[in-house]
C-alpha positions in Angstrom: 138.3 207.3 75.9 136.0 204.5 77.1 136.1 204.9 81.0 136.2 201.1 81.4 139.5 201.0 79.6 141.2 203.5 81.9 143.3 201.7 84.5 145.4 204.8 85.5 143.5 205.3 88.8 140.1 204.9 90.4 137.0 203.8 88.4 135.3 206.7 86.6 131.8 205.8 87.8 130.3 209.2 86.9 131.1 208.5 83.2 130.4 204.8 82.8 127.3 204.1 80.7 125.7 200.8 79.5 126.9 201.5 76.0 130.6 201.4 77.2 130.4 197.8 78.4 130.4 195.7 75.2 133.2 197.7 73.4 135.4 197.5 76.5 134.8 193.8 77.1 135.3 192.9 73.4 138.6 194.9 73.2 140.0 193.5 76.5 139.1 189.9 75.5 140.8 190.4 72.1 143.9 191.9 73.7 144.1 189.0 76.2 143.6 186.3 73.6 146.3 187.8 71.5 148.7 188.0 74.4 148.0 184.4 75.3 148.7 183.4 71.8 152.1 185.2 71.9 153.1 183.8 75.2 152.3 180.3 74.1 154.2 180.8 70.9 157.4 181.8 72.7 159.6 178.7 72.8 162.0 180.0 75.4 161.8 178.7 79.0 159.0 180.6 80.8 159.8 182.6 83.9 157.8 184.6 86.3 158.8 187.9 84.7 158.5 186.8 81.1 155.3 184.8 81.4 153.3 185.2 84.7 153.6 189.0 85.1 152.4 190.0 81.6 149.6 187.4 81.7 148.6 188.7 85.2 148.6 192.3 84.0 146.2 191.5 81.1 143.8 189.5 83.2 143.8 192.2 86.0 142.6 194.8 83.4 139.8 192.5 82.4 138.9 191.7 86.0 138.9 195.4 87.0 136.7 196.5 84.1 134.3 193.7 84.4 134.3 194.1 88.2 133.1 197.7 87.8 130.3 196.5 85.5 129.3 193.7 88.0 129.4 196.2 90.9 127.1 198.7 89.1 124.8 195.8 88.2 124.4 195.1 91.9 124.1 198.6 93.3 122.6 200.6 90.4 120.6 198.0 88.6 118.6 199.2 85.6 117.0 197.4 82.6 119.7 198.8 80.2 122.6 197.8 82.5 121.1 194.4 83.3 120.7 193.7 79.5 124.2 194.6 78.6 125.6 192.8 81.7 123.8 189.6 80.8 124.8 189.9 77.2 128.5 190.1 78.1 128.5 187.6 81.0 128.8 184.5 78.7 131.7 186.0 76.8 133.7 186.7 80.0 132.8 183.3 81.4 133.8 181.6 78.2 137.2 183.4 78.2 138.0 182.2 81.8 136.8 178.7 81.0 139.1 178.7 77.9 142.1 179.7 80.1 141.4 177.1 82.7 141.1 174.4 80.1 144.2 175.4 78.1 146.6 172.5 78.5 149.5 174.5 76.9 149.1 177.3 79.5 149.0 174.6 82.2 152.3 173.2 80.9 153.9 176.7 81.0 152.9 177.0 84.7 154.2 173.5 85.4 157.5 174.4 83.6 158.0 177.5 85.9 157.1 175.4 89.0 159.7 172.8 88.0 162.2 175.3 86.5 165.7 176.3 87.7 164.4 179.7 88.9 161.7 178.3 91.1 163.9 178.4 94.2 164.5 182.1 93.8 160.7 183.0 93.8 159.1 184.6 96.8 156.8 182.7 99.1 153.9 184.5 97.6 154.9 183.7 94.1 155.3 180.0 95.0 151.8 180.0 96.6 150.3 181.5 93.4 151.9 178.8 91.3 150.5 176.1 93.5 147.1 177.7 93.4 147.3 178.0 89.6 148.2 174.4 89.1 145.3 173.3 91.3 142.9 175.6 89.6 144.0 174.3 86.1 143.1 170.8 87.2 139.8 172.0 88.7 139.2 174.0 85.6 139.3 171.0 83.2 142.8 171.5 81.7 143.5 167.8 81.9 140.2 166.7 80.4 140.3 164.9 77.0 139.7 167.3 74.2 136.4 165.8 73.3 135.0 166.7 76.7 136.3 170.3 77.0 133.5 171.8 74.9 130.9 170.4 77.2 132.8 171.5 80.2 133.0 175.0 78.9 129.3 175.0 78.0 128.6 174.1 81.7 130.5 177.1 82.9 128.7 179.5 80.5 125.3 178.2 81.3 126.0 178.1 85.0 127.0 181.8 85.0 123.8 182.7 83.0 121.5 180.8 85.2 122.9 182.0 88.5 122.7 185.6 87.2 119.0 184.9 86.3 118.4 183.6 89.9 119.7 186.9 91.3 117.7 189.0 88.8 114.5 187.1 89.7 115.0 187.6 93.4 115.6 191.3 93.0 112.6 191.7 90.7 110.3 189.7 93.0 111.5 191.7 96.0 110.9 195.0 94.3 107.5 194.1 92.8 105.7 193.7 96.1 104.2 196.7 98.0 101.8 196.7 100.9 99.9 200.0 101.3 98.0 200.6 104.6 95.5 203.5 104.6 94.3 203.2 108.3 97.0 204.2 110.8 95.3 202.1 113.5 96.5 199.0 111.6 100.1 200.1 112.3 99.9 200.0 116.1 103.2 198.9 117.6 105.4 200.0 114.7 107.7 202.8 115.9 107.0 206.4 114.8 110.2 206.8 112.8 109.5 203.5 110.9 106.0 204.7 110.2 107.4 208.0 108.9 109.7 206.1 106.5 106.6 204.2 105.2 104.6 207.5 104.9 107.4 209.0 102.9 107.6 205.9 100.7 103.8 206.1 100.0 104.0 209.8 99.1 106.9 209.2 96.7 104.9 206.4 95.0 101.8 208.6 94.8 99.9 206.5 97.2 97.7 207.5 100.2 98.8 206.2 103.6 101.9 204.0 104.4 103.9 201.9 102.0 105.9 198.8 103.1 108.1 196.6 101.0 110.0 193.4 101.3 113.4 195.1 101.6 115.0 194.5 105.0 114.7 198.1 106.4 110.9 198.0 105.7 110.1 194.3 106.2 112.0 193.8 109.5 110.2 196.4 111.7 106.8 195.2 110.6 107.6 191.6 111.6 109.2 192.8 114.9 106.8 195.4 116.1 103.4 195.4 114.3 100.6 194.4 116.7 98.5 193.7 113.6 98.9 189.9 113.2 97.1 189.9 109.8 99.6 192.4 108.5 102.5 190.3 109.8 101.1 187.2 108.1 100.6 189.1 104.9 104.1 190.3 104.8 105.6 187.0 105.9 103.7 185.1 103.2 104.9 187.6 100.5 108.5 187.5 101.8 108.8 183.7 101.9 107.1 183.4 98.5 109.7 185.5 96.6 110.9 184.1 93.4 108.9 180.9 93.8 105.7 179.3 92.4 103.9 180.7 95.4 103.1 183.9 93.6 102.6 187.0 95.8 101.1 190.3 94.7 102.9 191.8 91.8 105.0 188.7 91.0 105.4 187.0 87.7 105.6 183.3 87.1 108.8 183.6 85.1 110.5 184.9 88.3 110.2 181.4 89.8 113.7 180.2 90.8 112.5 176.6 91.3 113.6 175.3 87.8 116.8 177.3 88.0 117.8 175.6 91.2 117.4 172.2 89.6 119.4 173.3 86.6 122.2 174.8 88.7 122.5 171.7 90.8 122.6 169.5 87.7 125.3 171.6 86.1 127.4 171.5 89.2 127.1 167.8 89.6 128.0 167.2 86.0 131.1 169.4 86.3 132.2 167.6 89.4 131.8 164.1 87.8 133.7 165.2 84.7 136.7 166.2 87.0 136.6 162.8 88.8 134.8 164.0 92.0 131.9 162.0 93.5 129.9 165.2 93.9 130.2 169.0 93.8 130.9 169.3 97.5 134.1 167.4 97.0 135.1 169.7 94.2 134.2 172.8 96.3 136.3 171.6 99.3 139.4 171.0 97.1 140.3 174.6 97.5 139.1 175.1 101.1 140.5 174.4 104.6 138.0 171.5 105.3 139.0 168.2 103.7 135.8 166.2 103.0 132.0 166.7 103.2 132.0 164.1 105.9 134.3 166.3 108.0 132.1 169.3 107.6 129.0 167.3 108.3 130.5 166.0 111.5 131.5 169.5 112.6 128.0 170.8 112.0 126.2 167.9 113.7 128.5 168.2 116.7 127.6 171.9 117.0 123.9 171.1 116.5 124.1 168.6 119.3 125.7 171.1 121.6 123.2 173.8 120.6 120.0 171.8 120.6 119.2 171.8 124.3 119.5 175.6 124.3 117.3 175.9 121.2 114.6 173.7 122.7 114.7 175.8 125.9 114.5 179.0 123.7 111.4 177.7 121.9 109.7 176.5 125.1 110.1 179.9 126.7 108.8 181.6 123.5 105.7 179.4 123.5 105.0 179.9 127.2 105.3 183.7 126.7 103.1 183.6 123.6 100.4 181.8 125.5 100.5 184.6 128.0 99.8 186.9 125.1 96.8 184.7 124.1 98.8 183.4 121.1 98.4 179.7 121.8 99.0 178.8 118.1 102.4 180.5 117.6 103.0 180.9 113.9 106.1 181.8 111.8 104.9 185.4 111.4 104.7 185.7 115.2 108.2 184.6 116.0 110.0 188.0 115.6 107.1 189.9 117.2 106.8 187.6 120.3 110.6 187.4 120.6 110.8 191.2 120.8 108.1 191.4 123.4 109.8 188.7 125.4 113.1 190.4 125.1 111.6 193.7 126.3 109.9 192.0 129.3 112.9 190.0 130.3 115.6 192.6 129.8 113.5 195.8 130.0 114.6 197.4 126.8 113.7 197.3 123.1 115.8 197.3 119.9 114.1 200.6 119.1 115.3 202.1 122.4 118.9 201.0 121.6 118.6 202.3 118.0 118.3 205.8 119.3 121.9 205.7 120.5 123.5 204.7 117.1 123.4 207.6 114.7 125.5 207.0 111.6 128.1 209.7 112.2 128.9 208.5 115.7 129.0 204.8 114.6 131.4 205.5 111.8 133.6 207.7 114.0 133.6 204.9 116.6 134.4 202.2 114.1 137.2 204.2 112.5 138.6 205.2 116.0 138.7 201.5 117.0 140.7 200.3 114.0 143.0 203.3 114.1 143.9 202.5 117.7 144.1 198.7 117.2 146.1 198.7 114.0 147.9 202.0 114.0 146.0 203.6 111.2 144.4 207.0 110.2 141.1 207.1 108.2 140.1 210.3 106.5 137.2 211.3 104.2 138.5 211.7 100.6 136.9 212.2 97.2 136.4 210.1 94.1 133.8 209.6 91.4 130.8 207.6 92.9 127.8 205.7 91.5 125.2 207.4 93.8 125.2 210.7 95.7 125.0 208.9 99.1 128.3 207.0 98.6 131.4 208.2 100.4 135.1 207.5 99.9 137.9 207.3 102.4 141.7 206.9 102.6 143.6 204.7 105.1 147.1 205.8 106.1 149.6 204.1 108.3 151.5 205.7 111.2 154.0 207.1 108.8 151.2 208.8 106.8 151.7 206.4 103.8 148.5 205.6 101.9 147.7 201.9 102.5 144.2 201.6 101.0 141.0 203.3 100.0 137.3 202.3 100.3 133.9 203.3 99.1 131.0 203.0 101.6 127.4 202.6 100.3 125.1 202.2 103.3 121.5 202.7 102.3 118.9 200.4 100.7 117.3 201.5 97.3 115.3 199.8 94.7 118.2 199.5 92.3 120.4 197.7 94.8 120.5 194.0 95.6 119.7 193.1 99.3 122.1 192.1 102.0 125.6 193.4 102.9 128.9 192.6 101.2 132.4 193.7 100.6 134.0 193.5 97.2 137.4 194.5 95.8 137.8 197.2 93.3 141.6 197.2 93.0 144.1 194.8 94.5 147.5 195.6 96.0 150.4 194.6 93.8 153.8 195.7 92.7 153.8 197.4 89.3 156.3 199.2 87.1 155.0 202.4 88.7 155.3 201.2 92.3 152.9 199.6 94.7 149.2 199.7 93.6 146.9 200.9 96.3 144.1 198.5 97.1 140.5 199.7 97.0 137.4 198.1 98.4 133.6 198.5 98.1 131.6 198.2 101.4 127.9 197.8 100.8 125.0 197.6 103.2 121.2 198.0 103.0 120.3 200.3 106.0 117.4 202.8 106.1 118.3 206.3 104.7 118.5 209.4 106.9 115.2 211.0 107.7 114.2 214.6 108.3 117.6 216.0 108.0 119.0 213.9 110.8 121.7 211.2 110.5 120.6 207.7 109.8 120.1 205.6 112.9 121.2 202.0 113.0 120.0 199.1 115.1 122.7 197.3 117.0 122.4 194.4 114.6 123.1 196.8 111.7 126.2 198.1 113.6 127.4 194.5 113.9 126.8 194.1 110.1 128.8 197.2 109.4 131.7 196.0 111.6 131.5 192.6 109.8 131.9 194.1 106.3 134.6 196.4 107.5 136.5 193.4 108.7 136.4 192.0 105.2 137.6 195.4 104.0 140.6 195.4 106.4 141.6 192.0 105.1 141.7 193.4 101.6 143.2 196.8 102.4 145.9 196.0 105.0 147.7 193.3 103.1 151.4 193.8 102.6 151.6 191.1 100.0 152.8 192.5 96.6 151.6 189.7 94.3 148.0 190.1 93.2 147.0 186.5 93.3 147.5 186.2 97.0 147.2 189.8 98.3 144.3 190.7 100.5 141.5 188.2 100.3 142.8 186.7 97.1 143.9 183.1 97.5 142.4 182.9 101.1 140.5 179.6 101.5 136.8 180.4 101.3 136.0 178.8 104.7 138.6 181.1 106.4 137.7 184.4 104.6 135.1 185.2 107.3 137.7 185.2 110.1 138.5 188.9 110.1 134.8 189.9 109.5 133.4 187.8 112.3 136.4 188.8 114.5 135.4 192.5 114.2 131.8 191.8 115.3 133.1 191.1 118.8 134.0 194.7 119.4 130.3 195.7 119.1 129.8 194.1 122.6 132.6 196.0 124.3 131.7 198.9 126.7 134.9 200.8 126.0 134.1 200.6 122.2 130.4 201.5 122.4 131.1 204.5 124.6 133.0 206.1 121.8 130.3 205.5 119.1 127.0 206.3 120.7 124.9 209.5 121.0 121.2 209.6 121.7 119.1 211.1 118.9 117.4 213.6 121.2 119.3 214.0 124.5 122.8 213.6 122.8 123.8 211.4 125.9 126.1 208.4 125.4 124.7 204.9 125.8 124.0 204.4 129.6 125.8 201.7 131.4 122.5 200.3 132.7 121.2 199.8 129.1 124.5 198.3 128.0 124.3 195.8 130.8 120.8 194.8 129.6 122.2 194.4 126.1 124.9 192.1 127.3 122.4 190.1 129.4 120.3 189.8 126.2 123.3 189.1 123.9 122.7 185.4 123.7 118.9 185.7 123.7 117.7 182.8 121.5 121.3 182.0 120.5 120.3 178.3 120.5 117.6 178.9 117.9 119.9 181.1 115.9 122.7 178.6 115.9 120.5 175.8 114.8 119.1 178.0 112.0 122.6 178.5 110.6 123.4 174.8 110.9 120.1 174.1 109.1 121.2 176.3 106.2 124.7 174.9 106.2 123.7 171.2 106.2 121.0 171.9 103.5 123.7 173.5 101.3 126.2 170.6 102.0 123.7 167.9 101.3 122.3 169.6 98.2 125.8 169.4 96.8 126.8 166.0 98.1 123.7 163.8 98.4 120.9 165.3 96.4 119.3 163.1 93.7 116.7 164.9 91.6 115.2 161.6 90.6 114.4 160.6 94.2 113.5 163.9 95.8 112.9 167.6 95.3 115.0 170.4 96.8 112.1 171.1 99.1 112.0 167.5 100.4 115.7 167.5 101.1 115.3 170.8 103.0 112.4 169.2 105.0 114.7 166.2 105.8 117.4 168.5 107.1 114.9 170.4 109.2 113.5 167.2 110.7 117.0 166.3 111.8 118.4 169.5 113.2 115.7 172.2 113.5 113.3 172.7 116.4 111.5 175.6 114.7 109.9 174.3 111.5 108.6 176.9 108.9 105.1 176.5 107.4 104.8 174.3 104.2 104.4 177.3 101.9 107.7 178.8 103.0 110.1 178.8 100.0 113.3 180.0 101.7 115.5 178.1 99.2 114.2 180.2 96.3 115.9 183.3 97.8 119.0 181.5 99.1 121.3 183.5 96.8 124.4 182.8 98.9 124.6 179.3 97.4 122.6 179.7 94.2 124.0 183.0 93.0 126.9 183.8 95.3 130.2 182.0 96.0 129.0 179.8 98.9 127.9 176.6 97.1 128.9 173.8 99.4 130.5 176.5 101.5 127.8 178.1 103.6 129.3 176.2 106.6 132.2 178.6 106.3 130.3 181.1 108.6 130.4 178.6 111.5 133.8 177.2 110.6 135.3 180.7 110.5 133.4 181.7 113.6 135.4 179.1 115.5 138.6 180.7 114.3 137.4 184.3 114.9 136.1 183.6 118.4 139.3 181.9 119.4 141.4 184.7 117.8 139.4 187.2 119.8 140.0 185.3 123.0 143.6 186.4 122.8 142.4 190.0 123.0 140.1 189.1 125.9 143.1 187.7 127.7 145.4 190.7 127.1 143.0 193.7 126.8 140.5 194.1 123.9 142.0 197.5 122.9 145.6 196.3 123.2 147.5 197.8 120.3 150.3 195.2 120.7 147.8 192.3 120.1 146.2 194.4 117.3 149.6 194.7 115.6 150.1 191.0 116.0 146.7 190.3 114.4 147.4 192.7 111.6 150.8 191.1 111.0 149.9 187.4 111.1 146.3 187.5 109.7 145.5 190.6 107.7 148.9 191.5 106.2 149.7 188.0 104.9 146.5 187.6 102.9 146.5 184.4 101.0 150.2 184.0 100.7 150.1 181.1 103.2 147.5 178.7 104.4 144.8 180.1 106.7 145.6 177.5 109.4 149.2 178.4 109.3 148.2 182.1 109.8 145.9 181.2 112.7 148.7 179.1 114.4 151.1 182.0 113.9 148.7 184.4 115.6 147.3 182.1 118.4 150.3 179.9 119.0 148.2 176.7 118.8 145.4 174.9 116.9 141.9 176.5 117.1 139.4 175.4 119.8 135.6 175.4 119.7 135.4 176.5 123.3 135.5 180.2 122.7 132.7 180.0 120.2 130.4 178.1 122.6 131.2 180.5 125.4 130.6 183.6 123.2 127.2 182.2 122.1 126.2 181.2 125.6 126.1 177.5 124.6 127.7 176.2 127.8 126.0 175.3 131.0 126.4 177.7 133.9 128.6 176.3 136.6 
């Protein structure tokens, strides 16, 4: 049996091969189209059980099968898999576009919404109907027939082009290597990072030390290498990825510049066809924020509050750089000088802290925290996996009932896209066989273990892990039994970061870190004196970091609300945004936008502001823990009940109010980021 057509349990990753994809997709699409035809041919009044449930069952099977293919394409990319993924992507996209434009389907949903049985539906079922009616309108169901073909063509082309954007970035990142043969040129880079580079060179059949543009390799060079020429070389290569600024090993057909223009044009055309002034308005139709103007005002207010702190950060950096005889501070010096300044001011280095965060201790501490806060039990389990380093866990409640399961894939590799993310494998729902257990993928890109010892994480990587686990908890701890709004499903995009950013706060708590640290050599726990230095340094350059996020968010918002290709280029718009809000301007050759996959190949188009928007919610939610004890199980239970358990079954603002007892306030965010003047 084709493993992609088996929905009886967990994905059969050990058996899935590229040749399984096309037959599975074709069969599922044929099944679903036939079911749709039958449901529409039924002249009886549609009900939830006679219409929505069978329709949802069929689409869930397609979603799960295609989800496994998409997941493998991101974590075990190969030429064969990429080819078959890209060959089937248009077919899947076309199917969903057909559904969203199907006026007869839309009428069936409206009939249920207006029918005599509507009052007896659950809150979750009513919310699903509301979302479906909205999505039909946004999907073009009400368009005139003569416009539907073009609308569908837009969807198909958009999915192909965004996939190509992602492929180009992965290829350009993988293509570049920097081999250093003289160890004197590696001065300043920590010994363990040099060993990783030496191992990489040996594996590639090279002499010396090999560095790449993947984060675990690129980051330490930029942060620690005394060799300024090496930093510049790596920076130029990194910021040229997938652009016309070809770096060593790159190909011109990996240039994402024309793809960005095509993506923006397609989105603008889609929005205009649906009656929106721009794509940002279309994007916000399903988010918490109401208008692009509201989002812009929020970002500019935050920029105004952060700017004095950012200017002070930059002034301090330049003064310190001058003391190091770097009077012409350049972009490739920023991370290096910042680390030196941090070490001088707070008398510790990121490398020193890293020695206290071995993987096994970090995972044990993370699991112990959520077990205490939310009344859970997390145990190592077994399942077919896509790579030998992947592990699988079960989550049980206090009554030993299985709540959810998750895969964790922590390490970077050439076949894996960069960054960190959570994705759902299976959603919680009520089926004929009982409650379906939700399953999640948790993916990071950390350095692999070295020399038989556990992998060691920087504190920033620990924060990243907690962040993704927060997304996982949102998916796994839902109690909603209707798939469309269980877990993260149906949650407004600009609120979906609330649980993830909320979890980050615990990485700064002494009582939490005590339980998740062990020095690589001495085996001692993190000393209080070092922790106090970390706290003192917590908001080091937070003004600069905040403005950087606002720069990205405003760039995204204006690309999708104001951009006019006839009047300016994408680069010129980005330059305008930087002149308005940034204090640290990258060099002219920097092509950041060509690797901004969040908005060009992810789900964040006209939504990158969500990180800051949700950070207001998460910081304010965490302040209730600060007021009542950060490890307070009662407050943890309240958070689980009002935020995590309800998923998308009610509006995110309603869930926030239910938890916090009031509207959100920006004050906690400013305080957490040190963006308030000391009294």
